[in-house]
VOVOKOL-586069 format. One record per residue (C-alpha): z, y, x. Coordinates in steps of 0.1 Angstrom, whole numbers, plus 5000, padded with zeros to 4 digits. Layout:
! VOVOKOL-586069
ZYX
...
END
This chain:
! VOVOKOL-586069
867859184813
864759364799
861459194797
858559434801
855959264781
853459554781
853059814808
850760104818
847060104825
847260204862
844860324888
845860344925
846560684939
847760704975
848660334975
850860374943
849360424909
848560684882
848260594846
847360654811
850360624788
850760284773
853560164751
855859884762
858059644742
861359524756
863459244741
867159204736
868158934743
865258894767
864158544753
860958484735
862158144722
865158144698
866757934671
865858014635
868358254620
868858444652
867658794657
865958974686
865759354689
862359494699
862459834716
859260044719
858860274749
856160484764
856460494802
855160794820
855960924855
857761254858
857661314820
860561294795
860161044767
860061254736
858561054708
858461144671
857060834655
856460464661
854060224646
854759854645
852159574641
853959274626
852858924620
850458884591
848659214600
851459414585
851959774598
855059984596
855660344607
859160474615
860960734634
863060464651
861960294683
863659964675
862759674652
864859364643
862559054644
863458724627
860058564622
857758384646
854458554655
852858824676
854359174678
852859504691
854059874690
852560214695
854560524704
853260874695
850761014721
850260664738
848160354735
849460044717
851359784737
850359434746
851259154722
854658984724
854858624708
858158524695
859158164684
862058094661
862457704661
864557444643
864757214674
868157094686
867557204722
865457484737
864857614773
864857984775
863258174805
861658514812
857958524805
857058704837
858558634871
857758844903
858358794939
862058844949
863058844912
866458684903
865458444875
867758264849
866657954831
868957874801
869157524785
870557604751
871657344724
871757434688
875157524673
877157224662
874956994683
876856834712
874656704741
875856524771
874356494806
872256814803
869556804830
866857054842
863556924853
860757084874
857356924873
858956614857
861556564884
865256634881
865956974895
869656994886
872256834864
873857104842
877456994840
879557304835
876957564826
873657584807
872157834832
870057774863
869658064888
866558114911
867458374937
864658564954
861858394935
858758294956
855558094952
857457774958
859257824925
856057784905
855957484881
856657334846
860357334836
862157164807
865657024801
867156734782
870456594770
871956284754
873256274718
875055954716
872455724731
869455924722
867656164746
866956514732
864256714751
863557094750
860357284750
858457324783
858057654801
855557714829
856857944856
854258134877
855758374903
853458674904
852758904934
854659234931
851759394949
848759254968
848459265006
847359625016
843959715029
843659965057
840860215055
839760505077
837760825068
835660735099
835860435122
833760605149
834860965148
833861235172
836561375194
838161675179
837461575143
840161485117
840561125108
842660995079
844060635076
844860505041
846960195033
845660084999
847559854975
848859854940
852159764923
851959524894
851459694860
854659514848
856759674875
855960054872
859460144881
859259994916
858760214948
856660114979
857060235015
854360235042
853960235079
851060225104
850960015135
848860005167
849659715190
853259785200
853460125184
854260205148
855160495126
858260535104
858460395069
857260665044
856360695008
852860845017
850160575021
848260815045
848360885082
846161165097
844861235133
844161605135
842361635158
841661275170
841261225207
839560955227
842960795236
843460725199
840860455200
842160105193
843259835167
845359955137
846959785107
849459895080
852459745063
853859795028
857159685014
859159734982
862059974984
865359784986
863559454988
862559195014
858959185000
856759315028
853059265034
850559345062
846859455061
844059325083
843459505115
840959785117
839159905149
838860285155
836460395183
836560775191
833160905202
832861155231
832161515220
828661675224
829062055222
826262235204
825962555182
822762635163
821962915139
819362905112
818463115081
817763025045
815163105033
813063125064
811063425050
813163665029
812063955006
814064264999
816464194970
816863824977
819963644990
819963555027
822163275041
822863235078
824162885088
825962815120
825862445129
828762355152
828862015170
831161895196
833762165192
837162035181
838562175149
839862405138
837262665148
836463025139
832863145137
831863505145
828563655133
826763925153
823664145149
821764265180
821864635186
819064715211
819965085213
823665015219
825564845247
827564635222
826264415194
827764475159
830164205147
829564125110
832263875102
834763635117
836163345096
836462965095
833362945074
830062835090
827963035066
827363415063
825763545032
823863875025
823863884987
821064144984
818864195014
817764545023
815064645048
817764765071
818964395074
815964305095
816864215131
818163945154
821363745146
823563495164
826963325160
829863225183
832162925176
835662925191
838662695189
841062825214
839762615243
835962655238
833662945230
830062855224
827263095215
824262995194
820563075198
818963395182
817363395148
814963675139
815063805103
812063985090
812464145056
809364195036
809764505013
807464544983
806264894978
808165114954
806465304926
804365574942
804665934933
801466144930
801766514937
799266794940
799167034969
799367334967
801167364933
799767604909
797167644881
793667574890
791067714867
788167804891
785467574902
785467484939
789267534942
790567304969
793367064960
795066774978
796266464960
799166304979
800365944970
803765844985
806165554983
809765564993
809865215007
807564925014
806464715044
803464845062
800464835060
799964985026
796665025007
796365344985
793865414957
793265744939
792065754903
790766024879
790665924843
790765554854
787765614878
788365524914
788065824937
789065674971
790765364987
792365395021
794865205043
798065345060
799565155089
802065415102
803265625072
804265555036
802065835022
798365915020
796366225009
792966284993
791266624992
788666724967
786767034956
787067094919
784167084895
783967114858
784466734856
787666724877
790066854852
792266584835
794666304843
795266164878
797165874892
797365644923
798365294933
799965134964
799964774975
801164595007
800264244996
803364194975
801964334943
800464684935
802564964920
801065244899
802265604899
802865814868
799966004856
799866374866
798966604837
799566984832
802267074807
801367224773
802767564762
806567514757
808267584724
811667764725
814067704696
817567824688
820367604676
821867684652
818667834638
818468204630
817868544646
821468664647
824868514656
828468624661
830168694694
831968374706
829668134689
827967854709
824167894711
821767634725
818267724737
815967424737
812667434756
810167154748
806567064757
804366824738
802666684768
802866704806
803666464835
807166454850
808966594867
808966924848
810967234858
812267444829
813467804833
815268004807
814968394806
816868674789
815069004791
813068874821
816268774839
816468414849
819468234833
819067884847
816567634861
816667264851
814666964861
813566704836
812466374851
812166154820
812166374789
809866664779
812766874767
815767054782
818367274767
820767554779
823967634760
826167944764
828968124746
827668434730
828868774742
827769124731
825369164760
823468854750
821469044724
817769074732
814568864738
814568514752
811768284764
811367974786
808767844810
807767484819
806067384852
805167044867
803167164896
800167304878
801767644873
804367774847
803667794810
805568044790
806868004754
806768264727
809568524728
812568494704
814768784696
818468724691
820768984676
824468944685
826869084659
830169194674
833069234650
834769564654
837769584677
840969764667
839970134664
841770414682
842670724663
842771044682
844071384667
842471684683
844272014672
842972334687
846372394705
849272194718
851172234686
849472204652
849972504631
849372574595
845872694590
844572524621
841572284618
842471944633
839871684641
840671324634
838471104656
838370724650
836470504675
836170134684
835570004719
833169734706
831469644674
827869624661
826669924641
826670044614
830370094613
832270254584
835370454593
837970564568
840870804574
844270784558
847371014556
850470824545
848270544529
846270804510
842570814517
841471144532
837771054536
835270824552
832370854577
829670604589
828370564624
824870424623
824270384660
827770294672
830470514686
833170684667
833370924637
835371244630
837071404600
838171774600
841271884582
842572234576
846272204581
848872284555
852672234556
852371904536
849971754562
852771654585
853271274586
851570954597
847770904601
845670594607
842070494604
840070174596
836770044609
834569784592
831069664601
831069374575
832869134598
836369224589
838469544586
840369654617
843169924614
844270154641
847870214652
849670494634
849670844649
852271104638
851471474633
853971754628
852472074613
854472384624
854672714604
854873044624
857873264614
857373554591
858673904598
862373874596
864574104574
867574274590
870474344567
873574554576
876674474556
879974674557
883174694536
882475054525
879675304519
880475524549
881375324579
883875464604
885075364637
887075034634
885074884606
883474544609
879674544606
877774224598
874174214610
872173934593
868573844603
866473604583
862773494582
861473374549
859273104564
858872924597
859372584613
862772524628
864372574652
864172954651
865673174678
866973514666
867573824688
869674124677
868874464692
870774804692
868575084704
866174814718
869074664738
869774294732
873074244716
873073864712
870773554705
871373274681
869472964670
869072834635
868272464630
868472464592
865872734584
868472994572
869173324588
871973404613
874573674614
876273884641
879674074635
880474394653
883774594654
882374944652
882975224677
881475564680
878775424703
877475184676
875575464658
871875424663
868975194652
869274824648
866574554647
866174174650
863473934662
862673574652
860573314672
859972944668
857572914697
854573024678
854973394684
857873634679
858173864648
860374184647
862074334617
861874694607
864574914624
867675014605
869675334614
873475334612
875775634616
879375574624
881775854613
884775954634
888475974619
889276374616
891476544589
892776384558
890676084550
891676074514
890876444507
887576404524
886676104504
887676264471
885676584479
882676384490
882676154459
882976454435
880276644451
878076344454
878476254418
877376594406
874476604430
873376254420
873276344383
870976634390
868776444413
868576144390
867376364362
864576514383
863676174398
863476014364
861076274351
858976254382
858875874380
857675874344
854876114354
853875874382
853775584359
851475754335
849275864363
849075504379
848175324346
851675244334
852875034363
854975134393
853275064427
854774924457
853274964492
853274624508
852874784541
856274934538
857874604529
857674384560
859974134545
857774064515
856973694512
853673544521
851673504488
850373164500
853772994502
856972974482
859973114501
863473014491
866673204502
870373154497
871973494493
875773504496
877673714469
880273974475
883773994462
883474364454
880874634457
879974664493
877574914508
874374784524
872575004549
868875014555
866475264569
863375324548
860175474562
857775504533
854075464543
855275474579
855175854577
857376104594
860076114566
862775864571
865675834547
868775604548
870075414518
873475274511
873475004484
876374884464
876174494460
878274304435
879573964446
878573654427
880473324425
877573104434
874373114455
870973134438
868472904454
865373084445
866473454449
865173734471
867573834499
866374194500
868674454485
866074584461
865674244445
869374244434
869474384399
873274424402
873074674431
872575044431
871975314457
875075504463
873975714493
870675844507
869976074536
866376194543
865376274578
862376394594
860776204622
861576464647
864976574635
868176404644
869776434609
869076574574
871176644544
872276334526
870776264492
871776034463
868875844447
868275684414
869275314416
865975224399
863775394424
861875164446
862775194483
862675014516
END
């Protein structure tokens, strides 16, 4: 068995015990007296209820004041002396005394014996020692002869087993006695004591009975059970040492005791009787306040004292509402106190409480709460507001508090000199009128007092002239920047009203109650340029600041380029206006004009708006145009605008081309009409005797042709017309005669050619002489009448033509009217074909050096026909 030599330091809790942790030594075997040479194992434990025993180290106190620390909780003892141990996180154990003896006979017994314990006493002879007639003695008398065993058992130990024990035996004829052991049977727990929370409780209250006892410190592992008894009535055995009456009634009066016993044991003990006398209930509910006189801002506690009402109860708090049919319920709870943390003047009134428990409902008396409110700081104002500068002006000083218990005493001061003292019993304000004199200008204030301490108003003083400043500083800023206007006065009583103006237009109005400055911020737009000022007013009239001018610089927007030609289509020679303009931007603005990234010119606008640039159009002016605007805040470029410059068509040249000199019926005639200049597309008309033959469009800039299979009706005049939408131009008329087929064609041709050759030779000689005479007369150069050459190129432009060549000599017909007179003659030119086109050649017949006139017929303006003539190929003609 284990011997618990040292236990816990215990304190009773609910009839059991609680503890500090104390180390305990147990022995194995459980004897404290042993023979020398034997060994006993000491085990160190720390006993704690409901806690696992987790120890890390153990300290042993050995005989001779030797200490040893180990991680093991056991120690092998072989020497006599006192032993103690200490487990981690606990107190040291009680001392255990061990005796190792050389005697021949020893009596071994447990050191501690408790009620109902089973005890073994062992009479032990030394090894190799044979003793006869072993006998156990108690108090010197034979208790039992130990014949067959050395052990003596005491079952259910009790107080009668107390005494001195020893044993003896015979060795031969000598008596051998053992050591003596004193056995004292200890109480497992003392008789319980019954206690009550009240032995004379009032009916309806709660009463608790407690059965108090304590287990021995050396038996902490034991368990006690309790029950409560009244005469012939008792409760069940329970672990709890308490029994509660809730609520207790008058029939619960009587004599009570309690009983305690050890679990699984016959040890049972009873307390003394206790008388309980339940008092009759006296029902009473009272309400009172704390403190009795309360000031605004303090804490108020209402206490509802409830007597004679069985618990549990609920308490409801009410405030009287004289103007309403039902009082206001403030709170309902089990608490008998109601708190107002911070009292206000509105909390004044009559209060009461009602206590309820399901069977009873009792209402308390009324308590009247009067809240004393100190006056707030008064505010002094002047009526009417304005600026008083004249003597004998009437003003009224008004002193007012927002709160405060009446009556209130008011005093008015001027420069710390008392003007008037008066009392108000019905209102929280008072006025004082005075007529101004030279001595009345300056600082004023007032005081208010209702007996809880005077309060003084702020001094009233006119504001000084305000100062307006800009932030960031400067007189100009950019659109989009944040600008702050700050208005400040150096002196003046609060509150002060500040107003900000832009060009006499109110921007905002702001009140300042604690500072003498206010500001107004805004994001700058173009319209914010101009003059700014502010005013300050605290009732004496507004004061204005100096004016500040702010210039807002607006970066230029993207300009818009507008081309303004004099007509719908721009034509060479027209004057076109390029107008560049921005929608916004601060002047001056510099505009620059560009054609295909080449600068045309620039213009500056000093007052805003746009700028223009005039351009006389040429053919090369077609293309893209744009402009730029700059006012020092960045260049902005317009979108590109395209311009197409059109060239009117020149007078076209009509050319008739046949396979022979004299056309006859059946031949194919090619009519070719071509203008030397003009923007495409060009529409061509072909006319025969002013009757339209056909139209054709040229998209490439070259001329067009029309082929006719000739008949007798095709004789007459031909012309053509060209138009590209800028006005038509008509060529000179060309006359064509178509011969009929009569007689022998070959003989006719032969005769005609022979006669023609002879005639041409004579005419050529005469013409050559005449031509030379004309050259000398004109200064050595032949003259050409430009009026007779409608197809002559424009001297201001270069005209290029592609002239097709002919395979053989082909006649070319044209009518020539020199000087637009009455003489008209026809020419037939012979044109020699070339293998390739010449890019820069004239298409007219007289420009071809390889051609010659092979036929000419002169007519009068009024005659139908004249005699054909052959001309000199070098003679100028049209």
